[in-house]
TORVO-405710 format. One record per residue (C-alpha): x, y, z; residue in three letters. Coordinates in nm, 3 decimals, always signed. Layout:
pt c1: X | c2: Y | c3: Z | bake: ALA
...
REM end
This chain:
pt c1: -8.772 | c2: -9.124 | c3: -2.240 | bake: MET
pt c1: -8.639 | c2: -8.978 | c3: -1.915 | bake: PRO
pt c1: -8.478 | c2: -8.634 | c3: -1.917 | bake: LYS
pt c1: -8.129 | c2: -8.665 | c3: -1.770 | bake: ILE
pt c1: -7.883 | c2: -8.393 | c3: -1.669 | bake: LEU
pt c1: -7.517 | c2: -8.494 | c3: -1.643 | bake: VAL
pt c1: -7.260 | c2: -8.260 | c3: -1.491 | bake: ILE
pt c1: -6.899 | c2: -8.355 | c3: -1.569 | bake: ALA
pt c1: -6.577 | c2: -8.180 | c3: -1.469 | bake: ASP
pt c1: -6.385 | c2: -8.249 | c3: -1.791 | bake: ASP
pt c1: -6.466 | c2: -8.313 | c3: -2.153 | bake: PHE
pt c1: -6.362 | c2: -8.675 | c3: -2.190 | bake: THR
pt c1: -6.569 | c2: -8.763 | c3: -1.886 | bake: GLY
pt c1: -6.863 | c2: -8.579 | c3: -2.042 | bake: ALA
pt c1: -6.809 | c2: -8.760 | c3: -2.372 | bake: ALA
pt c1: -6.783 | c2: -9.097 | c3: -2.198 | bake: GLU
pt c1: -7.121 | c2: -9.056 | c3: -2.027 | bake: ILE
pt c1: -7.277 | c2: -8.906 | c3: -2.340 | bake: GLY
pt c1: -7.148 | c2: -9.205 | c3: -2.535 | bake: GLY
pt c1: -7.306 | c2: -9.448 | c3: -2.290 | bake: LEU
pt c1: -7.640 | c2: -9.269 | c3: -2.316 | bake: ALA
pt c1: -7.609 | c2: -9.289 | c3: -2.697 | bake: HIS
pt c1: -7.557 | c2: -9.666 | c3: -2.677 | bake: LEU
pt c1: -7.882 | c2: -9.692 | c3: -2.480 | bake: PHE
pt c1: -8.069 | c2: -9.517 | c3: -2.759 | bake: GLY
pt c1: -8.097 | c2: -9.175 | c3: -2.594 | bake: LEU
pt c1: -8.051 | c2: -8.851 | c3: -2.785 | bake: SER
pt c1: -7.759 | c2: -8.657 | c3: -2.639 | bake: VAL
pt c1: -7.662 | c2: -8.290 | c3: -2.649 | bake: LYS
pt c1: -7.314 | c2: -8.196 | c3: -2.530 | bake: MET
pt c1: -7.226 | c2: -7.843 | c3: -2.422 | bake: GLN
pt c1: -6.913 | c2: -7.672 | c3: -2.300 | bake: THR
pt c1: -7.067 | c2: -7.333 | c3: -2.226 | bake: SER
pt c1: -7.316 | c2: -7.211 | c3: -1.968 | bake: LEU
pt c1: -7.495 | c2: -6.948 | c3: -2.176 | bake: SER
pt c1: -7.713 | c2: -7.166 | c3: -2.401 | bake: ASP
pt c1: -7.832 | c2: -7.429 | c3: -2.152 | bake: ALA
pt c1: -8.204 | c2: -7.386 | c3: -2.213 | bake: GLY
pt c1: -8.491 | c2: -7.627 | c3: -2.164 | bake: ALA
pt c1: -8.387 | c2: -7.980 | c3: -2.262 | bake: PRO
pt c1: -8.497 | c2: -8.087 | c3: -2.609 | bake: LYS
pt c1: -8.282 | c2: -8.400 | c3: -2.609 | bake: ASP
pt c1: -8.311 | c2: -8.691 | c3: -2.371 | bake: ASP
pt c1: -7.973 | c2: -8.616 | c3: -2.214 | bake: VAL
pt c1: -7.795 | c2: -8.286 | c3: -2.158 | bake: LEU
pt c1: -7.426 | c2: -8.333 | c3: -2.074 | bake: VAL
pt c1: -7.241 | c2: -8.028 | c3: -1.946 | bake: LEU
pt c1: -6.863 | c2: -8.007 | c3: -1.921 | bake: ASP
pt c1: -6.797 | c2: -7.754 | c3: -1.646 | bake: THR
pt c1: -6.417 | c2: -7.772 | c3: -1.689 | bake: ASN
pt c1: -6.373 | c2: -7.754 | c3: -1.313 | bake: THR
pt c1: -6.130 | c2: -8.037 | c3: -1.242 | bake: ARG
pt c1: -5.830 | c2: -7.803 | c3: -1.212 | bake: SER
pt c1: -6.009 | c2: -7.529 | c3: -1.018 | bake: LEU
pt c1: -5.955 | c2: -7.470 | c3: -0.650 | bake: ASN
pt c1: -6.239 | c2: -7.600 | c3: -0.429 | bake: PRO
pt c1: -6.402 | c2: -7.262 | c3: -0.371 | bake: SER
pt c1: -6.407 | c2: -7.166 | c3: -0.740 | bake: ASP
pt c1: -6.537 | c2: -7.511 | c3: -0.839 | bake: ALA
pt c1: -6.819 | c2: -7.479 | c3: -0.584 | bake: TYR
pt c1: -6.916 | c2: -7.133 | c3: -0.710 | bake: LYS
pt c1: -6.900 | c2: -7.244 | c3: -1.075 | bake: THR
pt c1: -7.147 | c2: -7.527 | c3: -1.013 | bake: ILE
pt c1: -7.381 | c2: -7.296 | c3: -0.820 | bake: ILE
pt c1: -7.375 | c2: -7.045 | c3: -1.108 | bake: THR
pt c1: -7.433 | c2: -7.318 | c3: -1.365 | bake: LEU
pt c1: -7.734 | c2: -7.468 | c3: -1.189 | bake: LEU
pt c1: -7.884 | c2: -7.124 | c3: -1.130 | bake: ASP
pt c1: -7.920 | c2: -7.099 | c3: -1.510 | bake: GLN
pt c1: -8.106 | c2: -7.428 | c3: -1.543 | bake: LEU
pt c1: -8.464 | c2: -7.524 | c3: -1.474 | bake: ASP
pt c1: -8.378 | c2: -7.829 | c3: -1.269 | bake: LEU
pt c1: -8.743 | c2: -7.931 | c3: -1.251 | bake: SER
pt c1: -8.724 | c2: -8.013 | c3: -1.625 | bake: ALA
pt c1: -8.500 | c2: -8.313 | c3: -1.551 | bake: PHE
pt c1: -8.609 | c2: -8.649 | c3: -1.416 | bake: ASP
pt c1: -8.261 | c2: -8.748 | c3: -1.305 | bake: PHE
pt c1: -7.933 | c2: -8.568 | c3: -1.228 | bake: VAL
pt c1: -7.596 | c2: -8.743 | c3: -1.241 | bake: TYR
pt c1: -7.261 | c2: -8.600 | c3: -1.130 | bake: LYS
pt c1: -6.982 | c2: -8.756 | c3: -1.336 | bake: LYS
pt c1: -6.653 | c2: -8.767 | c3: -1.146 | bake: VAL
pt c1: -6.307 | c2: -8.885 | c3: -1.237 | bake: ASP
pt c1: -6.274 | c2: -9.260 | c3: -1.189 | bake: SER
pt c1: -5.967 | c2: -9.214 | c3: -0.966 | bake: VAL
pt c1: -6.120 | c2: -8.920 | c3: -0.777 | bake: LEU
pt c1: -5.909 | c2: -8.634 | c3: -0.908 | bake: ARG
pt c1: -6.046 | c2: -8.283 | c3: -0.875 | bake: GLY
pt c1: -6.254 | c2: -8.088 | c3: -0.619 | bake: PRO
pt c1: -6.519 | c2: -8.361 | c3: -0.610 | bake: ILE
pt c1: -6.667 | c2: -8.306 | c3: -0.263 | bake: ILE
pt c1: -6.721 | c2: -7.929 | c3: -0.305 | bake: PRO
pt c1: -6.892 | c2: -7.990 | c3: -0.641 | bake: GLU
pt c1: -7.121 | c2: -8.256 | c3: -0.497 | bake: ILE
pt c1: -7.210 | c2: -8.026 | c3: -0.207 | bake: ARG
pt c1: -7.293 | c2: -7.748 | c3: -0.452 | bake: ALA
pt c1: -7.531 | c2: -7.976 | c3: -0.643 | bake: ILE
pt c1: -7.690 | c2: -8.103 | c3: -0.323 | bake: LEU
pt c1: -7.753 | c2: -7.745 | c3: -0.214 | bake: SER
pt c1: -7.915 | c2: -7.650 | c3: -0.545 | bake: GLN
pt c1: -8.131 | c2: -7.964 | c3: -0.551 | bake: LEU
pt c1: -8.218 | c2: -7.921 | c3: -0.183 | bake: ASP
pt c1: -8.087 | c2: -8.269 | c3: -0.101 | bake: LEU
pt c1: -7.866 | c2: -8.385 | c3: +0.185 | bake: ASN
pt c1: -7.754 | c2: -8.730 | c3: +0.066 | bake: HIS
pt c1: -7.526 | c2: -8.845 | c3: -0.215 | bake: ALA
pt c1: -7.383 | c2: -9.182 | c3: -0.312 | bake: ILE
pt c1: -7.042 | c2: -9.153 | c3: -0.476 | bake: LEU
pt c1: -6.922 | c2: -9.454 | c3: -0.678 | bake: VAL
pt c1: -6.624 | c2: -9.366 | c3: -0.894 | bake: SER
pt c1: -6.487 | c2: -9.719 | c3: -0.929 | bake: ALA
pt c1: -6.522 | c2: -9.901 | c3: -1.261 | bake: ASN
pt c1: -6.503 | c2: -10.275 | c3: -1.189 | bake: PRO
pt c1: -6.529 | c2: -10.352 | c3: -1.562 | bake: SER
pt c1: -6.188 | c2: -10.187 | c3: -1.604 | bake: LYS
pt c1: -6.026 | c2: -10.343 | c3: -1.297 | bake: GLY
pt c1: -6.079 | c2: -10.030 | c3: -1.086 | bake: ARG
pt c1: -6.244 | c2: -10.127 | c3: -0.759 | bake: ILE
pt c1: -6.289 | c2: -10.009 | c3: -0.402 | bake: ILE
pt c1: -6.280 | c2: -10.273 | c3: -0.130 | bake: LYS
pt c1: -6.256 | c2: -10.214 | c3: +0.244 | bake: ASN
pt c1: -6.214 | c2: -9.846 | c3: +0.166 | bake: GLY
pt c1: -5.902 | c2: -9.901 | c3: -0.046 | bake: ILE
pt c1: -5.881 | c2: -9.816 | c3: -0.416 | bake: TYR
pt c1: -5.722 | c2: -10.084 | c3: -0.638 | bake: TYR
pt c1: -5.632 | c2: -10.083 | c3: -1.006 | bake: ILE
pt c1: -5.593 | c2: -10.436 | c3: -1.138 | bake: ASN
pt c1: -5.541 | c2: -10.556 | c3: -0.778 | bake: ARG
pt c1: -5.268 | c2: -10.298 | c3: -0.709 | bake: THR
pt c1: -5.331 | c2: -10.016 | c3: -0.457 | bake: PRO
pt c1: -5.362 | c2: -9.697 | c3: -0.657 | bake: ILE
pt c1: -5.073 | c2: -9.525 | c3: -0.479 | bake: ASP
pt c1: -4.844 | c2: -9.795 | c3: -0.623 | bake: GLN
pt c1: -4.954 | c2: -9.735 | c3: -0.984 | bake: THR
pt c1: -4.860 | c2: -9.464 | c3: -1.234 | bake: GLU
pt c1: -5.125 | c2: -9.243 | c3: -1.074 | bake: PHE
pt c1: -4.883 | c2: -9.174 | c3: -0.790 | bake: GLN
pt c1: -4.701 | c2: -8.951 | c3: -1.041 | bake: PHE
pt c1: -5.005 | c2: -8.761 | c3: -1.167 | bake: ASP
pt c1: -4.878 | c2: -8.404 | c3: -1.226 | bake: PRO
pt c1: -5.185 | c2: -8.236 | c3: -1.079 | bake: GLU
pt c1: -5.336 | c2: -8.486 | c3: -0.834 | bake: TYR
pt c1: -5.069 | c2: -8.741 | c3: -0.739 | bake: PRO
pt c1: -5.229 | c2: -9.039 | c3: -0.569 | bake: ARG
pt c1: -5.018 | c2: -9.072 | c3: -0.254 | bake: LYS
pt c1: -5.266 | c2: -9.286 | c3: -0.062 | bake: SER
pt c1: -5.490 | c2: -9.578 | c3: -0.152 | bake: SER
pt c1: -5.756 | c2: -9.491 | c3: +0.108 | bake: PHE
pt c1: -6.063 | c2: -9.343 | c3: -0.058 | bake: VAL
pt c1: -6.122 | c2: -9.093 | c3: +0.222 | bake: GLN
pt c1: -5.774 | c2: -8.952 | c3: +0.156 | bake: ASP
pt c1: -5.827 | c2: -8.944 | c3: -0.220 | bake: LEU
pt c1: -6.149 | c2: -8.743 | c3: -0.210 | bake: VAL
pt c1: -5.995 | c2: -8.471 | c3: +0.001 | bake: ARG
pt c1: -5.731 | c2: -8.369 | c3: -0.255 | bake: ASN
pt c1: -5.692 | c2: -8.050 | c3: -0.056 | bake: ILE
pt c1: -5.531 | c2: -7.936 | c3: +0.268 | bake: SER
pt c1: -5.716 | c2: -7.870 | c3: +0.591 | bake: ASP
pt c1: -5.657 | c2: -7.495 | c3: +0.579 | bake: ASN
pt c1: -5.815 | c2: -7.480 | c3: +0.229 | bake: THR
pt c1: -6.124 | c2: -7.665 | c3: +0.348 | bake: ILE
pt c1: -6.194 | c2: -7.397 | c3: +0.607 | bake: SER
pt c1: -6.204 | c2: -7.132 | c3: +0.334 | bake: ASP
pt c1: -6.487 | c2: -7.296 | c3: +0.137 | bake: LEU
pt c1: -6.805 | c2: -7.089 | c3: +0.091 | bake: PRO
pt c1: -7.019 | c2: -7.333 | c3: +0.290 | bake: TYR
pt c1: -6.973 | c2: -7.351 | c3: +0.666 | bake: LYS
pt c1: -7.209 | c2: -7.627 | c3: +0.774 | bake: GLU
pt c1: -7.141 | c2: -7.992 | c3: +0.697 | bake: ASP
pt c1: -7.491 | c2: -8.138 | c3: +0.693 | bake: ASN
pt c1: -7.447 | c2: -8.332 | c3: +0.369 | bake: HIS
pt c1: -7.410 | c2: -8.708 | c3: +0.396 | bake: ASN
pt c1: -7.181 | c2: -8.820 | c3: +0.113 | bake: ILE
pt c1: -7.164 | c2: -9.198 | c3: +0.113 | bake: GLU
pt c1: -6.869 | c2: -9.372 | c3: -0.057 | bake: ILE
pt c1: -6.944 | c2: -9.745 | c3: -0.051 | bake: PRO
pt c1: -6.718 | c2: -10.027 | c3: -0.160 | bake: ASP
pt c1: -6.762 | c2: -10.097 | c3: -0.531 | bake: ALA
pt c1: -6.607 | c2: -10.412 | c3: -0.671 | bake: TYR
pt c1: -6.849 | c2: -10.598 | c3: -0.902 | bake: SER
pt c1: -7.149 | c2: -10.553 | c3: -1.129 | bake: GLU
pt c1: -7.379 | c2: -10.715 | c3: -0.874 | bake: ASP
pt c1: -7.241 | c2: -10.488 | c3: -0.605 | bake: ASN
pt c1: -7.313 | c2: -10.180 | c3: -0.821 | bake: LEU
pt c1: -7.665 | c2: -10.302 | c3: -0.887 | bake: ASN
pt c1: -7.724 | c2: -10.331 | c3: -0.513 | bake: GLU
pt c1: -7.599 | c2: -9.975 | c3: -0.461 | bake: ILE
pt c1: -7.834 | c2: -9.849 | c3: -0.734 | bake: VAL
pt c1: -8.125 | c2: -10.017 | c3: -0.556 | bake: SER
pt c1: -8.056 | c2: -9.793 | c3: -0.257 | bake: ARG
pt c1: -8.086 | c2: -9.470 | c3: -0.455 | bake: LEU
pt c1: -8.395 | c2: -9.277 | c3: -0.350 | bake: SER
pt c1: -8.566 | c2: -8.966 | c3: -0.481 | bake: GLU
pt c1: -8.372 | c2: -8.773 | c3: -0.218 | bake: ASN
pt c1: -8.029 | c2: -8.902 | c3: -0.323 | bake: SER
pt c1: -7.781 | c2: -8.759 | c3: -0.572 | bake: LEU
pt c1: -7.593 | c2: -9.019 | c3: -0.775 | bake: ALA
pt c1: -7.229 | c2: -8.936 | c3: -0.846 | bake: ALA
pt c1: -6.958 | c2: -9.149 | c3: -0.995 | bake: GLY
pt c1: -6.809 | c2: -9.309 | c3: -1.301 | bake: GLY
pt c1: -6.919 | c2: -9.490 | c3: -1.615 | bake: ALA
pt c1: -7.005 | c2: -9.827 | c3: -1.459 | bake: ASP
pt c1: -7.232 | c2: -9.670 | c3: -1.196 | bake: PHE
pt c1: -7.410 | c2: -9.467 | c3: -1.466 | bake: PHE
pt c1: -7.456 | c2: -9.779 | c3: -1.679 | bake: THR
pt c1: -7.607 | c2: -9.967 | c3: -1.385 | bake: SER
pt c1: -7.844 | c2: -9.675 | c3: -1.324 | bake: ILE
pt c1: -7.959 | c2: -9.675 | c3: -1.687 | bake: LEU
pt c1: -8.029 | c2: -10.048 | c3: -1.669 | bake: ARG
pt c1: -8.161 | c2: -10.097 | c3: -1.319 | bake: ASN
pt c1: -8.318 | c2: -9.768 | c3: -1.216 | bake: LYS
pt c1: -8.432 | c2: -9.621 | c3: -1.550 | bake: LEU
pt c1: -8.505 | c2: -9.967 | c3: -1.701 | bake: ASN
pt c1: -8.331 | c2: -9.902 | c3: -2.032 | bake: LEU
pt c1: -8.160 | c2: -10.154 | c3: -2.259 | bake: LYS
pt c1: -7.850 | c2: -10.104 | c3: -2.474 | bake: GLN
pt c1: -7.972 | c2: -10.082 | c3: -2.833 | bake: SER
pt c1: -7.660 | c2: -9.965 | c3: -3.020 | bake: ILE
pt c1: -7.327 | c2: -10.148 | c3: -3.046 | bake: LYS
pt c1: -6.980 | c2: -9.998 | c3: -3.016 | bake: THR
pt c1: -6.823 | c2: -9.946 | c3: -3.357 | bake: ALA
pt c1: -6.565 | c2: -9.748 | c3: -3.548 | bake: TYR
pt c1: -6.610 | c2: -9.653 | c3: -3.913 | bake: THR
pt c1: -6.279 | c2: -9.497 | c3: -4.025 | bake: PRO
pt c1: -6.309 | c2: -9.171 | c3: -4.210 | bake: GLY
pt c1: -6.186 | c2: -9.152 | c3: -4.566 | bake: ARG
pt c1: -5.953 | c2: -8.862 | c3: -4.498 | bake: GLY
pt c1: -5.632 | c2: -8.801 | c3: -4.304 | bake: LYS
pt c1: -5.583 | c2: -8.909 | c3: -3.944 | bake: LYS
pt c1: -5.382 | c2: -8.700 | c3: -3.697 | bake: HIS
pt c1: -5.325 | c2: -8.737 | c3: -3.322 | bake: PHE
pt c1: -5.296 | c2: -8.491 | c3: -3.032 | bake: VAL
pt c1: -5.145 | c2: -8.645 | c3: -2.718 | bake: ILE
pt c1: -5.209 | c2: -8.425 | c3: -2.417 | bake: GLY
pt c1: -5.126 | c2: -8.685 | c3: -2.152 | bake: THR
pt c1: -4.802 | c2: -8.825 | c3: -2.012 | bake: ARG
pt c1: -4.970 | c2: -9.151 | c3: -1.912 | bake: SER
pt c1: -4.828 | c2: -9.486 | c3: -2.018 | bake: GLU
pt c1: -5.117 | c2: -9.518 | c3: -2.264 | bake: ASN
pt c1: -5.017 | c2: -9.193 | c3: -2.431 | bake: GLY
pt c1: -4.654 | c2: -9.300 | c3: -2.461 | bake: ILE
pt c1: -4.764 | c2: -9.637 | c3: -2.603 | bake: ASP
pt c1: -4.981 | c2: -9.459 | c3: -2.861 | bake: THR
pt c1: -4.687 | c2: -9.250 | c3: -2.980 | bake: ILE
pt c1: -4.454 | c2: -9.550 | c3: -3.004 | bake: ASN
pt c1: -4.710 | c2: -9.755 | c3: -3.197 | bake: THR
pt c1: -4.798 | c2: -9.478 | c3: -3.440 | bake: LEU
pt c1: -4.433 | c2: -9.404 | c3: -3.513 | bake: GLN
pt c1: -4.398 | c2: -9.765 | c3: -3.624 | bake: GLN
pt c1: -4.677 | c2: -9.693 | c3: -3.874 | bake: TYR
pt c1: -4.494 | c2: -9.395 | c3: -4.022 | bake: GLY
pt c1: -4.640 | c2: -9.111 | c3: -3.819 | bake: TYR
pt c1: -4.422 | c2: -8.807 | c3: -3.754 | bake: THR
pt c1: -4.425 | c2: -8.702 | c3: -3.387 | bake: CYS
pt c1: -4.363 | c2: -8.337 | c3: -3.304 | bake: LEU
pt c1: -4.318 | c2: -8.272 | c3: -2.933 | bake: TYR
pt c1: -4.409 | c2: -7.928 | c3: -2.803 | bake: LEU
pt c1: -4.072 | c2: -7.772 | c3: -2.713 | bake: PRO
pt c1: -4.039 | c2: -7.685 | c3: -2.345 | bake: GLY
pt c1: -3.890 | c2: -7.348 | c3: -2.440 | bake: LYS
pt c1: -4.207 | c2: -7.260 | c3: -2.634 | bake: SER
pt c1: -4.383 | c2: -7.193 | c3: -2.304 | bake: LEU
pt c1: -4.202 | c2: -6.860 | c3: -2.273 | bake: ASP
pt c1: -4.049 | c2: -6.804 | c3: -2.617 | bake: LYS
pt c1: -4.296 | c2: -6.717 | c3: -2.892 | bake: LYS
pt c1: -4.043 | c2: -6.771 | c3: -3.170 | bake: ALA
pt c1: -3.988 | c2: -7.132 | c3: -3.061 | bake: VAL
pt c1: -4.364 | c2: -7.196 | c3: -3.064 | bake: TYR
pt c1: -4.401 | c2: -7.038 | c3: -3.408 | bake: GLU
pt c1: -4.128 | c2: -7.268 | c3: -3.538 | bake: GLU
pt c1: -4.320 | c2: -7.563 | c3: -3.391 | bake: PHE
pt c1: -4.637 | c2: -7.448 | c3: -3.575 | bake: ILE
pt c1: -4.439 | c2: -7.418 | c3: -3.899 | bake: ASP
pt c1: -4.333 | c2: -7.781 | c3: -3.855 | bake: GLY
pt c1: -4.697 | c2: -7.885 | c3: -3.817 | bake: ILE
pt c1: -4.802 | c2: -7.704 | c3: -4.132 | bake: VAL
pt c1: -4.509 | c2: -7.845 | c3: -4.330 | bake: GLU
pt c1: -4.583 | c2: -8.204 | c3: -4.224 | bake: THR
pt c1: -4.952 | c2: -8.176 | c3: -4.312 | bake: ILE
pt c1: -4.884 | c2: -8.009 | c3: -4.647 | bake: GLU
pt c1: -4.650 | c2: -8.294 | c3: -4.734 | bake: LYS
pt c1: -4.944 | c2: -8.528 | c3: -4.675 | bake: GLY
pt c1: -4.793 | c2: -8.723 | c3: -4.388 | bake: GLY
pt c1: -4.982 | c2: -8.841 | c3: -4.079 | bake: PRO
pt c1: -4.892 | c2: -8.635 | c3: -3.772 | bake: LEU
pt c1: -4.875 | c2: -8.661 | c3: -3.394 | bake: ILE
pt c1: -4.834 | c2: -8.355 | c3: -3.176 | bake: ILE
pt c1: -4.756 | c2: -8.420 | c3: -2.811 | bake: ALA
pt c1: -4.677 | c2: -8.240 | c3: -2.489 | bake: ARG
pt c1: -4.306 | c2: -8.187 | c3: -2.406 | bake: PRO
pt c1: -4.093 | c2: -8.500 | c3: -2.376 | bake: GLU
pt c1: -3.956 | c2: -8.373 | c3: -2.043 | bake: ILE
pt c1: -4.235 | c2: -8.338 | c3: -1.787 | bake: GLU
pt c1: -4.287 | c2: -7.981 | c3: -1.671 | bake: LEU
pt c1: -4.479 | c2: -7.956 | c3: -1.344 | bake: SER
pt c1: -4.672 | c2: -7.683 | c3: -1.170 | bake: GLY
pt c1: -5.018 | c2: -7.534 | c3: -1.244 | bake: PRO
pt c1: -4.881 | c2: -7.253 | c3: -1.463 | bake: MET
pt c1: -4.672 | c2: -7.487 | c3: -1.678 | bake: ALA
pt c1: -4.956 | c2: -7.739 | c3: -1.713 | bake: LEU
pt c1: -5.202 | c2: -7.468 | c3: -1.812 | bake: GLY
pt c1: -4.962 | c2: -7.321 | c3: -2.065 | bake: LYS
pt c1: -4.892 | c2: -7.663 | c3: -2.220 | bake: ILE
pt c1: -5.266 | c2: -7.724 | c3: -2.262 | bake: THR
pt c1: -5.313 | c2: -7.377 | c3: -2.412 | bake: GLU
pt c1: -5.032 | c2: -7.424 | c3: -2.665 | bake: LEU
pt c1: -5.141 | c2: -7.775 | c3: -2.760 | bake: LEU
pt c1: -5.493 | c2: -7.643 | c3: -2.817 | bake: SER
pt c1: -5.359 | c2: -7.371 | c3: -3.044 | bake: GLY
pt c1: -5.155 | c2: -7.630 | c3: -3.232 | bake: SER
pt c1: -5.460 | c2: -7.854 | c3: -3.270 | bake: ALA
pt c1: -5.658 | c2: -7.558 | c3: -3.406 | bake: ALA
pt c1: -5.394 | c2: -7.521 | c3: -3.676 | bake: LYS
pt c1: -5.438 | c2: -7.889 | c3: -3.767 | bake: ILE
pt c1: -5.819 | c2: -7.852 | c3: -3.775 | bake: ILE
pt c1: -5.785 | c2: -7.549 | c3: -4.004 | bake: ASN
pt c1: -5.573 | c2: -7.757 | c3: -4.241 | bake: LYS
pt c1: -5.814 | c2: -8.052 | c3: -4.240 | bake: CYS
pt c1: -6.105 | c2: -8.128 | c3: -4.471 | bake: ASN
pt c1: -6.440 | c2: -8.303 | c3: -4.441 | bake: THR
pt c1: -6.377 | c2: -8.669 | c3: -4.360 | bake: GLY
pt c1: -6.050 | c2: -8.608 | c3: -4.179 | bake: ASP
pt c1: -6.018 | c2: -8.731 | c3: -3.820 | bake: GLU
pt c1: -5.825 | c2: -8.596 | c3: -3.522 | bake: ILE
pt c1: -5.770 | c2: -8.827 | c3: -3.224 | bake: PHE
pt c1: -5.721 | c2: -8.656 | c3: -2.888 | bake: ILE
pt c1: -5.586 | c2: -8.824 | c3: -2.573 | bake: GLU
pt c1: -5.634 | c2: -8.636 | c3: -2.247 | bake: GLY
pt c1: -5.943 | c2: -8.479 | c3: -2.092 | bake: GLY
pt c1: -5.824 | c2: -8.125 | c3: -2.032 | bake: GLU
pt c1: -5.660 | c2: -8.109 | c3: -2.375 | bake: THR
pt c1: -5.979 | c2: -8.228 | c3: -2.546 | bake: ALA
pt c1: -6.190 | c2: -7.983 | c3: -2.348 | bake: SER
pt c1: -5.972 | c2: -7.684 | c3: -2.435 | bake: THR
pt c1: -5.955 | c2: -7.775 | c3: -2.804 | bake: ILE
pt c1: -6.330 | c2: -7.816 | c3: -2.834 | bake: ILE
pt c1: -6.413 | c2: -7.505 | c3: -2.630 | bake: ARG
pt c1: -6.192 | c2: -7.300 | c3: -2.860 | bake: ASN
pt c1: -6.376 | c2: -7.436 | c3: -3.164 | bake: GLN
pt c1: -6.705 | c2: -7.291 | c3: -3.031 | bake: ASN
pt c1: -6.922 | c2: -7.534 | c3: -3.226 | bake: THR
pt c1: -7.207 | c2: -7.779 | c3: -3.177 | bake: ILE
pt c1: -7.107 | c2: -8.141 | c3: -3.129 | bake: LEU
pt c1: -7.291 | c2: -8.454 | c3: -3.231 | bake: ARG
pt c1: -7.199 | c2: -8.804 | c3: -3.113 | bake: ILE
pt c1: -7.146 | c2: -9.024 | c3: -3.421 | bake: LYS
pt c1: -7.008 | c2: -9.344 | c3: -3.271 | bake: GLU
pt c1: -6.877 | c2: -9.499 | c3: -2.953 | bake: VAL
pt c1: -6.558 | c2: -9.692 | c3: -3.025 | bake: LEU
pt c1: -6.520 | c2: -9.846 | c3: -2.682 | bake: GLY
pt c1: -6.513 | c2: -9.763 | c3: -2.312 | bake: ALA
pt c1: -6.468 | c2: -9.387 | c3: -2.284 | bake: GLY
pt c1: -6.373 | c2: -9.344 | c3: -2.651 | bake: VAL
pt c1: -6.623 | c2: -9.134 | c3: -2.846 | bake: VAL
pt c1: -6.632 | c2: -9.004 | c3: -3.203 | bake: LYS
pt c1: -6.778 | c2: -8.653 | c3: -3.234 | bake: LEU
pt c1: -6.848 | c2: -8.451 | c3: -3.545 | bake: GLU
pt c1: -6.783 | c2: -8.078 | c3: -3.571 | bake: LEU
pt c1: -7.112 | c2: -7.983 | c3: -3.735 | bake: ILE
pt c1: -6.976 | c2: -7.682 | c3: -3.919 | bake: ASN
pt c1: -6.692 | c2: -7.867 | c3: -4.093 | bake: SER
pt c1: -6.759 | c2: -8.241 | c3: -4.114 | bake: GLY
pt c1: -6.429 | c2: -8.307 | c3: -3.937 | bake: ILE
pt c1: -6.443 | c2: -8.572 | c3: -3.665 | bake: SER
pt c1: -6.276 | c2: -8.560 | c3: -3.325 | bake: LEU
pt c1: -6.222 | c2: -8.888 | c3: -3.141 | bake: ILE
pt c1: -6.162 | c2: -8.820 | c3: -2.773 | bake: VAL
pt c1: -6.026 | c2: -9.052 | c3: -2.505 | bake: LYS
pt c1: -5.921 | c2: -9.012 | c3: -2.140 | bake: PRO
pt c1: -5.546 | c2: -9.039 | c3: -2.102 | bake: GLY
pt c1: -5.575 | c2: -9.321 | c3: -1.850 | bake: SER
pt c1: -5.790 | c2: -9.541 | c3: -2.076 | bake: TYR
pt c1: -5.650 | c2: -9.769 | c3: -2.350 | bake: PRO
pt c1: -5.762 | c2: -9.757 | c3: -2.711 | bake: TRP
pt c1: -6.008 | c2: -10.036 | c3: -2.800 | bake: PRO
pt c1: -5.869 | c2: -10.374 | c3: -2.899 | bake: GLU
pt c1: -5.754 | c2: -10.388 | c3: -3.263 | bake: ASN
pt c1: -5.796 | c2: -10.011 | c3: -3.292 | bake: PHE
pt c1: -5.458 | c2: -9.959 | c3: -3.456 | bake: PHE
pt c1: -5.547 | c2: -10.202 | c3: -3.735 | bake: ASN
pt c1: -5.771 | c2: -9.924 | c3: -3.871 | bake: PHE
pt c1: -5.502 | c2: -9.657 | c3: -3.842 | bake: ILE
pt c1: -5.224 | c2: -9.808 | c3: -4.054 | bake: GLN
REM end
């Protein structure tokens, strides 16, 4: 089997690619730290660098530091997983990888045609609607204010670009149109030994099939655990709101993180007490970010931190066989990093939705990007 290195900027993206590799029969190790990235024993090493919210310079330096700790010659193929709608310091990260691999060409294909996300004539569409006319125009961290791909990949102002640690621009980063499976296959055929592949799930799948000549050998499935099921909603996307509304119809109690808890410890402690009380009564629970959207990097970071602490309280109250479902990449990443444990992929429920087991407890975490829906008929298993 080929040895593959995947570098992802958030945990749900890492889990999505790891899940795809699992479906193709590859053994997958997922890591959230840089210290124990030794020689690959599994077929695929997936690293969550947690760089999506970093400024371009820090993201670039983080990737350089990460790759300095790896024997890159041990891998047959390197893939840079990026957000499907191009959020984050993508270009600086790709340039860092190109520098470390001594390459000067990358093909970036973030679009996922299988999910209605395509790029045609340089414009990004979601279900035939330009992305700047969808809910992504309101993204709290990377609002999509243009539908032109060249605008989306910048994400940063001109004066910030000049402060990046690299001065020369000798890297050719190609962003082709991507609108169908056949189109993706054609792009894969153009990948050479001197090219870095970067992009989303559909591009990675096409690479596994058409470049690495692998076949899917495992089907998507969900085997519900016998224990309790709780949810952590770290996204304000429409999917997250729909999840809350649906679960409340099934008798779940939803506790929203109070906005005042961001600067008042007593309010947060009262919120934690409510979590403990609900669990001890045996009821299914949802914890979610504040009902009123709070913007700004400091507020967003604090919300993620407090939700992670709340999720840790739930995990501590859970038993083997219990399941915690997490919506939102940064939330999932922070929760899992704070657990400091080894993760094993147990199942892939659907596109981007992966079931992981915390090895030291037997508790399962099911993680999903906030912008993805739950698989069809998923809630039939949750009632």
